[in-house]
mmCIF file of the N, C-alpha and C atoms, coordinates in Angstrom:
data_MODEL
# 
_entry.id   MODEL 
# 
loop_
_atom_site.group_PDB 
_atom_site.id 
_atom_site.type_symbol 
_atom_site.label_atom_id 
_atom_site.label_alt_id 
_atom_site.label_comp_id 
_atom_site.label_asym_id 
_atom_site.label_entity_id 
_atom_site.label_seq_id 
_atom_site.pdbx_PDB_ins_code 
_atom_site.Cartn_x 
_atom_site.Cartn_y 
_atom_site.Cartn_z 
_atom_site.occupancy 
_atom_site.B_iso_or_equiv 
_atom_site.pdbx_formal_charge 
_atom_site.auth_seq_id 
_atom_site.auth_comp_id 
_atom_site.auth_asym_id 
_atom_site.auth_atom_id 
_atom_site.pdbx_PDB_model_num 
ATOM 1   N N  . MET A 1 1  ? 20.527  -26.890 -4.825  1.00 0.00 ? 1  MET A N  1 
ATOM 2   C CA . MET A 1 1  ? 20.925  -26.311 -3.547  1.00 0.00 ? 1  MET A CA 1 
ATOM 3   C C  . MET A 1 1  ? 20.798  -24.791 -3.629  1.00 0.00 ? 1  MET A C  1 
ATOM 4   N N  . ASP A 1 2  ? 20.184  -24.208 -2.632  1.00 0.00 ? 2  ASP A N  1 
ATOM 5   C CA . ASP A 1 2  ? 19.922  -22.770 -2.604  1.00 0.00 ? 2  ASP A CA 1 
ATOM 6   C C  . ASP A 1 2  ? 21.063  -22.076 -1.867  1.00 0.00 ? 2  ASP A C  1 
ATOM 7   N N  . MET A 1 3  ? 21.943  -21.393 -2.637  1.00 0.00 ? 3  MET A N  1 
ATOM 8   C CA . MET A 1 3  ? 23.086  -20.733 -2.024  1.00 0.00 ? 3  MET A CA 1 
ATOM 9   C C  . MET A 1 3  ? 23.002  -19.233 -2.274  1.00 0.00 ? 3  MET A C  1 
ATOM 10  N N  . LYS A 1 4  ? 23.301  -18.453 -1.247  1.00 0.00 ? 4  LYS A N  1 
ATOM 11  C CA . LYS A 1 4  ? 23.277  -17.003 -1.376  1.00 0.00 ? 4  LYS A CA 1 
ATOM 12  C C  . LYS A 1 4  ? 24.707  -16.470 -1.373  1.00 0.00 ? 4  LYS A C  1 
ATOM 13  N N  . ILE A 1 5  ? 24.991  -15.593 -2.339  1.00 0.00 ? 5  ILE A N  1 
ATOM 14  C CA . ILE A 1 5  ? 26.310  -14.996 -2.465  1.00 0.00 ? 5  ILE A CA 1 
ATOM 15  C C  . ILE A 1 5  ? 26.195  -13.522 -2.084  1.00 0.00 ? 5  ILE A C  1 
ATOM 16  N N  . LYS A 1 6  ? 27.017  -13.073 -1.138  1.00 0.00 ? 6  LYS A N  1 
ATOM 17  C CA . LYS A 1 6  ? 26.962  -11.685 -0.666  1.00 0.00 ? 6  LYS A CA 1 
ATOM 18  C C  . LYS A 1 6  ? 27.289  -10.725 -1.807  1.00 0.00 ? 6  LYS A C  1 
ATOM 19  N N  . VAL A 1 7  ? 26.470  -9.663  -1.922  1.00 0.00 ? 7  VAL A N  1 
ATOM 20  C CA . VAL A 1 7  ? 26.696  -8.640  -2.931  1.00 0.00 ? 7  VAL A CA 1 
ATOM 21  C C  . VAL A 1 7  ? 27.752  -7.676  -2.399  1.00 0.00 ? 7  VAL A C  1 
ATOM 22  N N  . GLU A 1 8  ? 28.709  -7.344  -3.241  1.00 0.00 ? 8  GLU A N  1 
ATOM 23  C CA . GLU A 1 8  ? 29.802  -6.461  -2.856  1.00 0.00 ? 8  GLU A CA 1 
ATOM 24  C C  . GLU A 1 8  ? 29.274  -5.082  -2.441  1.00 0.00 ? 8  GLU A C  1 
ATOM 25  N N  . ASN A 1 9  ? 29.851  -4.505  -1.408  1.00 0.00 ? 9  ASN A N  1 
ATOM 26  C CA . ASN A 1 9  ? 29.510  -3.174  -0.890  1.00 0.00 ? 9  ASN A CA 1 
ATOM 27  C C  . ASN A 1 9  ? 28.096  -3.090  -0.322  1.00 0.00 ? 9  ASN A C  1 
ATOM 28  N N  . SER A 1 10 ? 27.557  -4.187  0.158   1.00 0.00 ? 10 SER A N  1 
ATOM 29  C CA . SER A 1 10 ? 26.226  -4.178  0.763   1.00 0.00 ? 10 SER A CA 1 
ATOM 30  C C  . SER A 1 10 ? 26.225  -5.072  1.997   1.00 0.00 ? 10 SER A C  1 
ATOM 31  N N  . THR A 1 11 ? 25.469  -4.633  3.003   1.00 0.00 ? 11 THR A N  1 
ATOM 32  C CA . THR A 1 11 ? 25.399  -5.428  4.233   1.00 0.00 ? 11 THR A CA 1 
ATOM 33  C C  . THR A 1 11 ? 24.210  -6.374  4.253   1.00 0.00 ? 11 THR A C  1 
ATOM 34  N N  . SER A 1 12 ? 23.227  -6.112  3.385   1.00 0.00 ? 12 SER A N  1 
ATOM 35  C CA . SER A 1 12 ? 22.004  -6.919  3.475   1.00 0.00 ? 12 SER A CA 1 
ATOM 36  C C  . SER A 1 12 ? 21.583  -7.564  2.150   1.00 0.00 ? 12 SER A C  1 
ATOM 37  N N  . LEU A 1 13 ? 22.321  -7.316  1.064   1.00 0.00 ? 13 LEU A N  1 
ATOM 38  C CA . LEU A 1 13 ? 21.933  -7.864  -0.236  1.00 0.00 ? 13 LEU A CA 1 
ATOM 39  C C  . LEU A 1 13 ? 22.743  -9.105  -0.577  1.00 0.00 ? 13 LEU A C  1 
ATOM 40  N N  . TYR A 1 14 ? 22.011  -10.103 -1.095  1.00 0.00 ? 14 TYR A N  1 
ATOM 41  C CA . TYR A 1 14 ? 22.627  -11.363 -1.500  1.00 0.00 ? 14 TYR A CA 1 
ATOM 42  C C  . TYR A 1 14 ? 22.079  -11.756 -2.869  1.00 0.00 ? 14 TYR A C  1 
ATOM 43  N N  . ARG A 1 15 ? 22.863  -12.508 -3.626  1.00 0.00 ? 15 ARG A N  1 
ATOM 44  C CA . ARG A 1 15 ? 22.416  -13.019 -4.920  1.00 0.00 ? 15 ARG A CA 1 
ATOM 45  C C  . ARG A 1 15 ? 22.129  -14.507 -4.772  1.00 0.00 ? 15 ARG A C  1 
ATOM 46  N N  . ASP A 1 16 ? 20.956  -14.933 -5.224  1.00 0.00 ? 16 ASP A N  1 
ATOM 47  C CA . ASP A 1 16 ? 20.596  -16.348 -5.238  1.00 0.00 ? 16 ASP A CA 1 
ATOM 48  C C  . ASP A 1 16 ? 21.383  -17.016 -6.365  1.00 0.00 ? 16 ASP A C  1 
ATOM 49  N N  . SER A 1 17 ? 22.140  -18.043 -6.023  1.00 0.00 ? 17 SER A N  1 
ATOM 50  C CA . SER A 1 17 ? 23.006  -18.665 -7.025  1.00 0.00 ? 17 SER A CA 1 
ATOM 51  C C  . SER A 1 17 ? 22.222  -19.416 -8.095  1.00 0.00 ? 17 SER A C  1 
ATOM 52  N N  . ASP A 1 18 ? 21.028  -19.876 -7.794  1.00 0.00 ? 18 ASP A N  1 
ATOM 53  C CA . ASP A 1 18 ? 20.226  -20.614 -8.778  1.00 0.00 ? 18 ASP A CA 1 
ATOM 54  C C  . ASP A 1 18 ? 19.530  -19.678 -9.768  1.00 0.00 ? 18 ASP A C  1 
ATOM 55  N N  . SER A 1 19 ? 18.834  -18.661 -9.243  1.00 0.00 ? 19 SER A N  1 
ATOM 56  C CA . SER A 1 19 ? 18.031  -17.795 -10.112 1.00 0.00 ? 19 SER A CA 1 
ATOM 57  C C  . SER A 1 19 ? 18.756  -16.517 -10.524 1.00 0.00 ? 19 SER A C  1 
ATOM 58  N N  . GLY A 1 20 ? 19.778  -16.120 -9.777  1.00 0.00 ? 20 GLY A N  1 
ATOM 59  C CA . GLY A 1 20 ? 20.477  -14.868 -10.053 1.00 0.00 ? 20 GLY A CA 1 
ATOM 60  C C  . GLY A 1 20 ? 19.775  -13.662 -9.457  1.00 0.00 ? 20 GLY A C  1 
ATOM 61  N N  . ALA A 1 21 ? 18.680  -13.878 -8.753  1.00 0.00 ? 21 ALA A N  1 
ATOM 62  C CA . ALA A 1 21 ? 17.909  -12.781 -8.161  1.00 0.00 ? 21 ALA A CA 1 
ATOM 63  C C  . ALA A 1 21 ? 18.668  -12.162 -6.990  1.00 0.00 ? 21 ALA A C  1 
ATOM 64  N N  . ILE A 1 22 ? 18.480  -10.850 -6.821  1.00 0.00 ? 22 ILE A N  1 
ATOM 65  C CA . ILE A 1 22 ? 19.047  -10.150 -5.663  1.00 0.00 ? 22 ILE A CA 1 
ATOM 66  C C  . ILE A 1 22 ? 18.015  -10.206 -4.540  1.00 0.00 ? 22 ILE A C  1 
ATOM 67  N N  . ILE A 1 23 ? 18.459  -10.607 -3.364  1.00 0.00 ? 23 ILE A N  1 
ATOM 68  C CA . ILE A 1 23 ? 17.574  -10.778 -2.207  1.00 0.00 ? 23 ILE A CA 1 
ATOM 69  C C  . ILE A 1 23 ? 18.031  -9.840  -1.101  1.00 0.00 ? 23 ILE A C  1 
ATOM 70  N N  . ASN A 1 24 ? 17.088  -9.085  -0.536  1.00 0.00 ? 24 ASN A N  1 
ATOM 71  C CA . ASN A 1 24 ? 17.386  -8.212  0.588   1.00 0.00 ? 24 ASN A CA 1 
ATOM 72  C C  . ASN A 1 24 ? 17.053  -8.982  1.864   1.00 0.00 ? 24 ASN A C  1 
ATOM 73  N N  . CYS A 1 25 ? 18.042  -9.221  2.701   1.00 0.00 ? 25 CYS A N  1 
ATOM 74  C CA . CYS A 1 25 ? 17.855  -10.014 3.918   1.00 0.00 ? 25 CYS A CA 1 
ATOM 75  C C  . CYS A 1 25 ? 17.771  -9.155  5.182   1.00 0.00 ? 25 CYS A C  1 
ATOM 76  N N  . SER A 1 26 ? 17.458  -7.867  5.015   1.00 0.00 ? 26 SER A N  1 
ATOM 77  C CA . SER A 1 26 ? 17.362  -6.958  6.159   1.00 0.00 ? 26 SER A CA 1 
ATOM 78  C C  . SER A 1 26 ? 15.947  -6.980  6.724   1.00 0.00 ? 26 SER A C  1 
ATOM 79  N N  . ASN A 1 27 ? 15.818  -7.409  7.961   1.00 0.00 ? 27 ASN A N  1 
ATOM 80  C CA . ASN A 1 27 ? 14.508  -7.438  8.613   1.00 0.00 ? 27 ASN A CA 1 
ATOM 81  C C  . ASN A 1 27 ? 13.958  -6.040  8.822   1.00 0.00 ? 27 ASN A C  1 
ATOM 82  N N  . SER A 1 28 ? 14.815  -5.092  9.190   1.00 0.00 ? 28 SER A N  1 
ATOM 83  C CA . SER A 1 28 ? 14.327  -3.736  9.450   1.00 0.00 ? 28 SER A CA 1 
ATOM 84  C C  . SER A 1 28 ? 13.816  -3.082  8.162   1.00 0.00 ? 28 SER A C  1 
ATOM 85  N N  . GLU A 1 29 ? 14.488  -3.311  7.040   1.00 0.00 ? 29 GLU A N  1 
ATOM 86  C CA . GLU A 1 29 ? 14.012  -2.763  5.775   1.00 0.00 ? 29 GLU A CA 1 
ATOM 87  C C  . GLU A 1 29 ? 12.685  -3.400  5.371   1.00 0.00 ? 29 GLU A C  1 
ATOM 88  N N  . TYR A 1 30 ? 12.523  -4.683  5.631   1.00 0.00 ? 30 TYR A N  1 
ATOM 89  C CA . TYR A 1 30 ? 11.257  -5.362  5.344   1.00 0.00 ? 30 TYR A CA 1 
ATOM 90  C C  . TYR A 1 30 ? 10.146  -4.791  6.210   1.00 0.00 ? 30 TYR A C  1 
ATOM 91  N N  . GLU A 1 31 ? 10.434  -4.578  7.495   1.00 0.00 ? 31 GLU A N  1 
ATOM 92  C CA . GLU A 1 31 ? 9.429   -4.003  8.397   1.00 0.00 ? 31 GLU A CA 1 
ATOM 93  C C  . GLU A 1 31 ? 9.044   -2.597  7.951   1.00 0.00 ? 31 GLU A C  1 
ATOM 94  N N  . ASN A 1 32 ? 10.029  -1.794  7.533   1.00 0.00 ? 32 ASN A N  1 
ATOM 95  C CA . ASN A 1 32 ? 9.734   -0.453  7.026   1.00 0.00 ? 32 ASN A CA 1 
ATOM 96  C C  . ASN A 1 32 ? 8.852   -0.523  5.789   1.00 0.00 ? 32 ASN A C  1 
ATOM 97  N N  . TYR A 1 33 ? 9.155   -1.461  4.902   1.00 0.00 ? 33 TYR A N  1 
ATOM 98  C CA . TYR A 1 33 ? 8.344   -1.647  3.684   1.00 0.00 ? 33 TYR A CA 1 
ATOM 99  C C  . TYR A 1 33 ? 6.913   -2.012  4.050   1.00 0.00 ? 33 TYR A C  1 
ATOM 100 N N  . MET A 1 34 ? 6.742   -2.938  4.985   1.00 0.00 ? 34 MET A N  1 
ATOM 101 C CA . MET A 1 34 ? 5.402   -3.373  5.381   1.00 0.00 ? 34 MET A CA 1 
ATOM 102 C C  . MET A 1 34 ? 4.632   -2.233  6.048   1.00 0.00 ? 34 MET A C  1 
ATOM 103 N N  . GLU A 1 35 ? 5.311   -1.425  6.870   1.00 0.00 ? 35 GLU A N  1 
ATOM 104 C CA . GLU A 1 35 ? 4.652   -0.273  7.490   1.00 0.00 ? 35 GLU A CA 1 
ATOM 105 C C  . GLU A 1 35 ? 4.149   0.701   6.424   1.00 0.00 ? 35 GLU A C  1 
ATOM 106 N N  . LEU A 1 36 ? 5.002   0.987   5.447   1.00 0.00 ? 36 LEU A N  1 
ATOM 107 C CA . LEU A 1 36 ? 4.630   1.901   4.371   1.00 0.00 ? 36 LEU A CA 1 
ATOM 108 C C  . LEU A 1 36 ? 3.465   1.341   3.554   1.00 0.00 ? 36 LEU A C  1 
ATOM 109 N N  . LYS A 1 37 ? 3.530   0.047   3.266   1.00 0.00 ? 37 LYS A N  1 
ATOM 110 C CA . LYS A 1 37 ? 2.468   -0.603  2.498   1.00 0.00 ? 37 LYS A CA 1 
ATOM 111 C C  . LYS A 1 37 ? 1.140   -0.524  3.254   1.00 0.00 ? 37 LYS A C  1 
ATOM 112 N N  . ASN A 1 38 ? 1.161   -0.828  4.543   1.00 0.00 ? 38 ASN A N  1 
ATOM 113 C CA . ASN A 1 38 ? -0.059  -0.779  5.358   1.00 0.00 ? 38 ASN A CA 1 
ATOM 114 C C  . ASN A 1 38 ? -0.589  0.641   5.479   1.00 0.00 ? 38 ASN A C  1 
ATOM 115 N N  . LYS A 1 39 ? 0.314   1.622   5.585   1.00 0.00 ? 39 LYS A N  1 
ATOM 116 C CA . LYS A 1 39 ? -0.103  3.022   5.654   1.00 0.00 ? 39 LYS A CA 1 
ATOM 117 C C  . LYS A 1 39 ? -0.821  3.415   4.369   1.00 0.00 ? 39 LYS A C  1 
ATOM 118 N N  . LYS A 1 40 ? -0.277  3.010   3.229   1.00 0.00 ? 40 LYS A N  1 
ATOM 119 C CA . LYS A 1 40 ? -0.907  3.337   1.947   1.00 0.00 ? 40 LYS A CA 1 
ATOM 120 C C  . LYS A 1 40 ? -2.269  2.658   1.828   1.00 0.00 ? 40 LYS A C  1 
ATOM 121 N N  . LEU A 1 41 ? -2.391  1.430   2.306   1.00 0.00 ? 41 LEU A N  1 
ATOM 122 C CA . LEU A 1 41 ? -3.682  0.741   2.275   1.00 0.00 ? 41 LEU A CA 1 
ATOM 123 C C  . LEU A 1 41 ? -4.706  1.466   3.140   1.00 0.00 ? 41 LEU A C  1 
ATOM 124 N N  . ARG A 1 42 ? -4.278  1.923   4.320   1.00 0.00 ? 42 ARG A N  1 
ATOM 125 C CA . ARG A 1 42 ? -5.195  2.675   5.199   1.00 0.00 ? 42 ARG A CA 1 
ATOM 126 C C  . ARG A 1 42 ? -5.612  3.985   4.533   1.00 0.00 ? 42 ARG A C  1 
ATOM 127 N N  . GLU A 1 43 ? -4.666  4.657   3.878   1.00 0.00 ? 43 GLU A N  1 
ATOM 128 C CA . GLU A 1 43 ? -4.989  5.910   3.192   1.00 0.00 ? 43 GLU A CA 1 
ATOM 129 C C  . GLU A 1 43 ? -5.974  5.664   2.048   1.00 0.00 ? 43 GLU A C  1 
ATOM 130 N N  . GLN A 1 44 ? -5.793  4.568   1.319   1.00 0.00 ? 44 GLN A N  1 
ATOM 131 C CA . GLN A 1 44 ? -6.725  4.236   0.236   1.00 0.00 ? 44 GLN A CA 1 
ATOM 132 C C  . GLN A 1 44 ? -8.117  3.956   0.796   1.00 0.00 ? 44 GLN A C  1 
ATOM 133 N N  . GLU A 1 45 ? -8.182  3.234   1.917   1.00 0.00 ? 45 GLU A N  1 
ATOM 134 C CA . GLU A 1 45 ? -9.471  2.953   2.570   1.00 0.00 ? 45 GLU A CA 1 
ATOM 135 C C  . GLU A 1 45 ? -10.135 4.249   3.003   1.00 0.00 ? 45 GLU A C  1 
ATOM 136 N N  . GLU A 1 46 ? -9.343  5.143   3.596   1.00 0.00 ? 46 GLU A N  1 
ATOM 137 C CA . GLU A 1 46 ? -9.878  6.421   4.056   1.00 0.00 ? 46 GLU A CA 1 
ATOM 138 C C  . GLU A 1 46 ? -10.409 7.236   2.878   1.00 0.00 ? 46 GLU A C  1 
ATOM 139 N N  . MET A 1 47 ? -9.677  7.246   1.782   1.00 0.00 ? 47 MET A N  1 
ATOM 140 C CA . MET A 1 47 ? -10.115 7.985   0.595   1.00 0.00 ? 47 MET A CA 1 
ATOM 141 C C  . MET A 1 47 ? -11.411 7.384   0.044   1.00 0.00 ? 47 MET A C  1 
ATOM 142 N N  . GLU A 1 48 ? -11.517 6.071   0.056   1.00 0.00 ? 48 GLU A N  1 
ATOM 143 C CA . GLU A 1 48 ? -12.736 5.406   -0.406  1.00 0.00 ? 48 GLU A CA 1 
ATOM 144 C C  . GLU A 1 48 ? -13.912 5.777   0.486   1.00 0.00 ? 48 GLU A C  1 
ATOM 145 N N  . ASN A 1 49 ? -13.671 5.835   1.804   1.00 0.00 ? 49 ASN A N  1 
ATOM 146 C CA . ASN A 1 49 ? -14.729 6.234   2.743   1.00 0.00 ? 49 ASN A CA 1 
ATOM 147 C C  . ASN A 1 49 ? -15.175 7.671   2.481   1.00 0.00 ? 49 ASN A C  1 
ATOM 148 N N  . ILE A 1 50 ? -14.215 8.545   2.211   1.00 0.00 ? 50 ILE A N  1 
ATOM 149 C CA . ILE A 1 50 ? -14.550 9.944   1.915   1.00 0.00 ? 50 ILE A CA 1 
ATOM 150 C C  . ILE A 1 50 ? -15.379 10.025  0.640   1.00 0.00 ? 50 ILE A C  1 
ATOM 151 N N  . LYS A 1 51 ? -14.989 9.277   -0.378  1.00 0.00 ? 51 LYS A N  1 
ATOM 152 C CA . LYS A 1 51 ? -15.751 9.270   -1.634  1.00 0.00 ? 51 LYS A CA 1 
ATOM 153 C C  . LYS A 1 51 ? -17.177 8.788   -1.400  1.00 0.00 ? 51 LYS A C  1 
ATOM 154 N N  . ASN A 1 52 ? -17.335 7.747   -0.585  1.00 0.00 ? 52 ASN A N  1 
ATOM 155 C CA . ASN A 1 52 ? -18.672 7.228   -0.282  1.00 0.00 ? 52 ASN A CA 1 
ATOM 156 C C  . ASN A 1 52 ? -19.496 8.266   0.481   1.00 0.00 ? 52 ASN A C  1 
ATOM 157 N N  . ASP A 1 53 ? -18.859 8.958   1.422   1.00 0.00 ? 53 ASP A N  1 
ATOM 158 C CA . ASP A 1 53 ? -19.556 9.993   2.189   1.00 0.00 ? 53 ASP A CA 1 
ATOM 159 C C  . ASP A 1 53 ? -20.022 11.128  1.275   1.00 0.00 ? 53 ASP A C  1 
ATOM 160 N N  . VAL A 1 54 ? -19.162 11.564  0.372   1.00 0.00 ? 54 VAL A N  1 
ATOM 161 C CA . VAL A 1 54 ? -19.509 12.635  -0.554  1.00 0.00 ? 54 VAL A CA 1 
ATOM 162 C C  . VAL A 1 54 ? -20.674 12.195  -1.445  1.00 0.00 ? 54 VAL A C  1 
ATOM 163 N N  . SER A 1 55 ? -20.615 10.973  -1.911  1.00 0.00 ? 55 SER A N  1 
ATOM 164 C CA . SER A 1 55 ? -21.686 10.450  -2.756  1.00 0.00 ? 55 SER A CA 1 
ATOM 165 C C  . SER A 1 55 ? -23.009 10.415  -1.990  1.00 0.00 ? 55 SER A C  1 
ATOM 166 N N  . GLU A 1 56 ? -22.952 10.001  -0.740  1.00 0.00 ? 56 GLU A N  1 
ATOM 167 C CA . GLU A 1 56 ? -24.155 9.951   0.090   1.00 0.00 ? 56 GLU A CA 1 
ATOM 168 C C  . GLU A 1 56 ? -24.704 11.362  0.325   1.00 0.00 ? 56 GLU A C  1 
ATOM 169 N N  . LEU A 1 57 ? -23.819 12.317  0.581   1.00 0.00 ? 57 LEU A N  1 
ATOM 170 C CA . LEU A 1 57 ? -24.246 13.709  0.770   1.00 0.00 ? 57 LEU A CA 1 
ATOM 171 C C  . LEU A 1 57 ? -24.893 14.271  -0.491  1.00 0.00 ? 57 LEU A C  1 
ATOM 172 N N  . LYS A 1 58 ? -24.331 13.946  -1.642  1.00 0.00 ? 58 LYS A N  1 
ATOM 173 C CA . LYS A 1 58 ? -24.909 14.416  -2.906  1.00 0.00 ? 58 LYS A CA 1 
ATOM 174 C C  . LYS A 1 58 ? -26.321 13.856  -3.090  1.00 0.00 ? 58 LYS A C  1 
ATOM 175 N N  . SER A 1 59 ? -26.487 12.589  -2.764  1.00 0.00 ? 59 SER A N  1 
ATOM 176 C CA . SER A 1 59 ? -27.813 11.969  -2.876  1.00 0.00 ? 59 SER A CA 1 
ATOM 177 C C  . SER A 1 59 ? -28.811 12.640  -1.941  1.00 0.00 ? 59 SER A C  1 
ATOM 178 N N  . MET A 1 60 ? -28.373 12.928  -0.729  1.00 0.00 ? 60 MET A N  1 
ATOM 179 C CA . MET A 1 60 ? -29.255 13.597  0.226   1.00 0.00 ? 60 MET A CA 1 
ATOM 180 C C  . MET A 1 60 ? -29.635 14.991  -0.262  1.00 0.00 ? 60 MET A C  1 
ATOM 181 N N  . MET A 1 61 ? -28.658 15.710  -0.789  1.00 0.00 ? 61 MET A N  1 
ATOM 182 C CA . MET A 1 61 ? -28.930 17.058  -1.295  1.00 0.00 ? 61 MET A CA 1 
ATOM 183 C C  . MET A 1 61 ? -29.926 17.022  -2.451  1.00 0.00 ? 61 MET A C  1 
ATOM 184 N N  . LYS A 1 62 ? -29.785 16.053  -3.341  1.00 0.00 ? 62 LYS A N  1 
ATOM 185 C CA . LYS A 1 62 ? -30.725 15.912  -4.458  1.00 0.00 ? 62 LYS A CA 1 
ATOM 186 C C  . LYS A 1 62 ? -32.127 15.660  -3.937  1.00 0.00 ? 62 LYS A C  1 
ATOM 187 N N  . LEU A 1 63 ? -32.229 14.796  -2.946  1.00 0.00 ? 63 LEU A N  1 
ATOM 188 C CA . LEU A 1 63 ? -33.525 14.478  -2.357  1.00 0.00 ? 63 LEU A CA 1 
ATOM 189 C C  . LEU A 1 63 ? -34.145 15.726  -1.715  1.00 0.00 ? 63 LEU A C  1 
ATOM 190 N N  . ILE A 1 64 ? -33.339 16.473  -0.983  1.00 0.00 ? 64 ILE A N  1 
ATOM 191 C CA . ILE A 1 64 ? -33.832 17.707  -0.357  1.00 0.00 ? 64 ILE A CA 1 
ATOM 192 C C  . ILE A 1 64 ? -34.311 18.694  -1.424  1.00 0.00 ? 64 ILE A C  1 
ATOM 193 N N  . LEU A 1 65 ? -33.528 18.869  -2.475  1.00 0.00 ? 65 LEU A N  1 
ATOM 194 C CA . LEU A 1 65 ? -33.913 19.794  -3.545  1.00 0.00 ? 65 LEU A CA 1 
ATOM 195 C C  . LEU A 1 65 ? -35.185 19.346  -4.248  1.00 0.00 ? 65 LEU A C  1 
ATOM 196 N N  . GLU A 1 66 ? -35.351 18.051  -4.448  1.00 0.00 ? 66 GLU A N  1 
ATOM 197 C CA . GLU A 1 66 ? -36.576 17.526  -5.067  1.00 0.00 ? 66 GLU A CA 1 
ATOM 198 C C  . GLU A 1 66 ? -37.774 17.835  -4.195  1.00 0.00 ? 66 GLU A C  1 
ATOM 199 N N  . LYS A 1 67 ? -37.628 17.657  -2.895  1.00 0.00 ? 67 LYS A N  1 
ATOM 200 C CA . LYS A 1 67 ? -38.737 17.913  -1.973  1.00 0.00 ? 67 LYS A CA 1 
ATOM 201 C C  . LYS A 1 67 ? -39.064 19.409  -1.901  1.00 0.00 ? 67 LYS A C  1 
ATOM 202 N N  . LEU A 1 68 ? -38.066 20.246  -2.023  1.00 0.00 ? 68 LEU A N  1 
ATOM 203 C CA . LEU A 1 68 ? -38.301 21.687  -1.979  1.00 0.00 ? 68 LEU A CA 1 
ATOM 204 C C  . LEU A 1 68 ? -39.001 22.173  -3.248  1.00 0.00 ? 68 LEU A C  1 
ATOM 205 N N  . ASP A 1 69 ? -38.745 21.508  -4.361  1.00 0.00 ? 69 ASP A N  1 
ATOM 206 C CA . ASP A 1 69 ? -39.371 21.891  -5.628  1.00 0.00 ? 69 ASP A CA 1 
ATOM 207 C C  . ASP A 1 69 ? -40.858 21.522  -5.680  1.00 0.00 ? 69 ASP A C  1 
ATOM 208 N N  . LYS A 1 70 ? -41.327 20.653  -4.834  1.00 0.00 ? 70 LYS A N  1 
ATOM 209 C CA . LYS A 1 70 ? -42.724 20.209  -4.858  1.00 0.00 ? 70 LYS A CA 1 
ATOM 210 C C  . LYS A 1 70 ? -43.644 21.197  -4.237  1.00 0.00 ? 70 LYS A C  1 
# 
């Protein structure tokens, strides 16, 4: 049987009686966590796009310099 025991001095934390794990049952805190996680994923994607753009620019510059040397 899965029973949750309220953690003292907390409004959203409970202890699972079977595993002893602390569980946060706050929906707003979960939503905040998911927003932060998604923001970090978008930032990582943006950084990857910037890296790809820089790499492409470097390749173009090399090509231009090769053509100018001929």
